[in-house]
C-alpha positions, 0 to 999 in steps of 0.5 A: 481401578476405578470405573472412570479411570478403566473408561479413560484407558479405554477412549485413549487406546481409541476405543468405546466400551460399547465399540470394544465389546461389538468388536469382540462378539459380545452384547454391547452392554457386556464391558459397561456391565463389567464396569459396575459387577462381574460380568466375565465376557466384558471383563476379558474384553477390557482386559485384552484392550488394557493388556492387563489380567483381569484380576490387576484390574479388579483384585477384589472379584479375586481371591488369594490364588487367583479364582473368582470371589462367588458373589453374594447377593444383596439380600443374602438368599438365593434367587427363588423361581416359581415351581409352578409356570404358566400354562395354557389349558389343554381345551378352549374355554 
């Protein structure tokens, strides 16, 4: 489904995306984020309100067996986390 179609369907049910997220106890932005990228809890809320499965709404996010397709980063490279963290010195200068 197109994101605007999803938003319209949510509004027809009497909800906003923010209200839906808060009503289900997840961050306010979760349902909005799910419109743009895979976001499990946001997808769940939208699917519950629309009485559909997330796979029916976003078929491209699932494979033919119904499993989630792994996310691919834009650069194709894994995120690199720093090996050293900034620490305070043990003694004051």
